[in-house]
C-alpha positions in Angstrom: -13.4 -13.3 2.9 -11.0 -10.4 2.6 -8.3 -10.7 -0.1 -4.8 -9.2 0.6 -2.9 -8.1 -2.5 0.5 -6.6 -3.2 2.8 -6.0 -6.1 5.6 -8.3 -4.9 5.7 -11.7 -3.2 8.1 -10.3 -0.7 5.5 -7.8 0.5 3.1 -10.7 1.1 5.5 -12.9 3.1 3.7 -12.4 6.4 0.3 -11.3 5.2 -2.9 -13.1 6.0 -4.4 -15.5 3.4 -6.0 -15.4 0.9 -3.3 -13.3 -0.8 -2.2 -12.6 -4.3 0.8 -10.9 -5.9 -0.3 -8.7 -8.8 3.0 -7.3 -10.2 4.0 -3.6 -10.4 2.6 -0.7 -12.3 -0.6 -0.3 -14.3 -0.7 -4.0 -15.3 -1.5 -4.8 -11.6 -5.0 -3.3 -12.0 -5.7 -5.7 -14.9 -4.6 -8.7 -12.9 -6.7 -7.5 -10.0 -9.8 -7.2 -12.3 -9.2 -10.8 -13.5 -8.9 -11.9 -9.9 -12.0 -10.1 -8.8 -14.0 -11.6 -11.7 -13.1 -15.1 -10.5 -13.5 -14.4 -6.7 -15.9 -12.2 -4.9 -14.1 -10.9 -1.8 -16.0 -9.0 0.8 -13.1 -6.5 0.8 -9.5 -6.1 -0.5 -6.5 -4.9 1.5 -3.7 -3.5 -0.7 -0.3 -3.6 1.0 3.2 -2.9 0.0 6.4 -0.9 0.1 6.6 2.8 -0.7 9.1 5.7 -0.8 8.7 8.5 1.6 8.3 12.0 0.2 8.8 13.7 3.6 11.8 13.7 5.9 9.8 12.8 9.0 8.8 9.4 7.6 11.6 6.9 8.5 12.0 3.4 7.0 9.4 1.1 8.5 6.8 3.8 9.0 3.2 2.6 8.2 0.9 4.7 6.1 -2.8 4.4 5.4 -3.9 6.1 2.2 -6.8 8.5 2.4 -6.5 9.5 -1.3 -4.4 8.6 -4.3 -4.6 10.8 -7.4 -8.3 11.5 -7.9 -9.5 8.4 -5.9 -10.7 8.9 -2.4 -10.5 6.0 0.0 -13.8 5.0 1.8 -13.7 7.6 4.6 -15.3 5.5 7.2 -12.9 2.6 6.6 -9.9 5.0 6.8 -11.2 6.3 10.2 -11.6 2.7 11.5 -8.2 1.8 10.2 -6.5 4.7 12.0 -8.3 3.7 15.2 -7.0 0.1 14.8 -3.5 1.2 13.9 -2.8 4.4 15.8 0.9 4.4 15.0 0.2 4.7 11.2 0.2 8.0 9.4 -2.9 8.8 7.3 -2.6 10.9 4.2 -2.4 11.0 0.4 -0.2 8.8 -1.8 1.1 9.4 -5.3 1.6 6.8 -8.0 4.9 6.9 -10.0 6.0 4.9 -13.0 9.3 3.7 -11.6 11.1 4.0 -8.3 11.5 7.7 -7.6 14.8 9.4 -7.0 15.1 11.6 -3.9 14.6 14.9 -5.8 11.4 13.4 -7.5 10.1 12.3 -4.1 10.8 15.7 -2.6 8.8 17.5 -5.4 5.8 15.3 -4.6 5.9 16.1 -0.8 3.3 18.9 -0.8 0.8 16.5 -2.4 1.6 13.1 -0.9 3.2 11.3 2.1 4.8 8.7 -0.2 5.0 7.2 -3.6 4.4 3.7 -5.0 3.8 2.2 -8.4 0.3 0.7 -8.4 -2.0 2.1 -5.7 -3.8 4.6 -7.9 -4.7 2.0 -10.5 -5.8 -0.5 -8.0 -7.9 2.0 -6.0 -9.6 3.1 -9.2 -10.5 -0.5 -10.1 -11.8 -1.3 -6.6 -13.7 2.0 -6.3 -15.4 1.5 -9.7 -16.6 -2.0 -8.5 -17.8 -0.7 -5.2 -15.5 -3.1 -3.4 -14.6 -2.1 0.2 -10.8 -1.6 0.4 -7.9 -0.1 2.3 -4.4 0.7 1.2 -1.5 0.1 3.7 2.1 1.0 2.8 5.4 0.6 4.7 8.2 3.0 3.9 11.1 1.2 2.4 13.2 4.1 1.3 13.3 7.4 3.2 13.1 10.7 1.4 16.8 11.1 0.7 17.5 7.5 -0.1 17.7 6.1 -3.6 16.7 2.4 -4.1 19.0 2.1 -7.2 22.1 2.8 -5.1 23.7 1.1 -2.2 24.4 -2.6 -1.4 21.5 -5.0 -2.2 21.8 -6.8 1.3 20.9 -3.5 2.9 17.6 -3.2 0.9 16.9 -6.9 1.2 17.1 -6.8 5.0 15.0 -3.7 5.2 12.4 -5.2 2.8 12.1 -8.2 5.1 11.6 -6.0 8.1 8.9 -4.0 6.3 7.2 -7.2 5.2 7.0 -8.3 8.8 5.4 -4.9 9.8 3.0 -5.1 6.9 2.0 -8.7 7.9 1.2 -7.6 11.5 -0.7 -4.5 10.4 -2.5 -6.4 7.7 -4.0 -8.8 10.2 -5.5 -5.9 12.1 -6.8 -4.2 8.9 -8.3 -7.4 7.6 -10.5 -7.5 10.7 -11.5 -3.9 10.0 -12.6 -4.9 6.5 -14.3 -8.0 7.8 -16.5 -5.7 10.0 -17.9 -3.9 6.9 -21.6 -4.5 6.3 -22.3 -4.7 2.6 
C-alpha cells in the first residue's frame, strides 16, 4: 500500500486512497511519524501546492522534487517518476516557514524551483526511516504573485484546478512507488 499525504485536505481532494492530511509546517513531520508508526506503507507520496521561484513556471505546473534542503530524493524513483510524468519539471525545492512574498521567492530561485512549507521536514522523516517516497507539487502562485493579496475566489478556483492536476498525477506516481521492490 502506498500512502498519499499532503498538508491540506484541499490538496488531497482527488488523490488516491489511502490518504491523510498532515497540516502545514514542521508539525506535519510529527504527524507523519505517528502515522507511519501505526501503518507500514510500502511507500509514501507527498503532494501539495507550492509557490514558483522562477518566472517560467506558471500556475498549474507540476514539479517533482529531486532535493529539498540537505535531503536528496531516491534518485531511481525520481527518474521513474519523470518517465511516468514527462510534463513535470524536476528539480530542487525549498522549505519556508510561511507563504513567501514574490521578492522572497525570487531570492530562492538560484537554489530551488519552488517553495512549500513542509516537504523538507517530511523528506527528512521518510529518508531516516528508509521509506520509499516521492514529492509532487503543483504551482499555485507564480513567481510574481502574492497569496496574501487578491480576491479569495481567484485562489480557491486555482487551488481546485491544482488539486485536480495533483490527483491525476498522483495516480501515476502511486503506481511508480508500487513498483518499488523493498
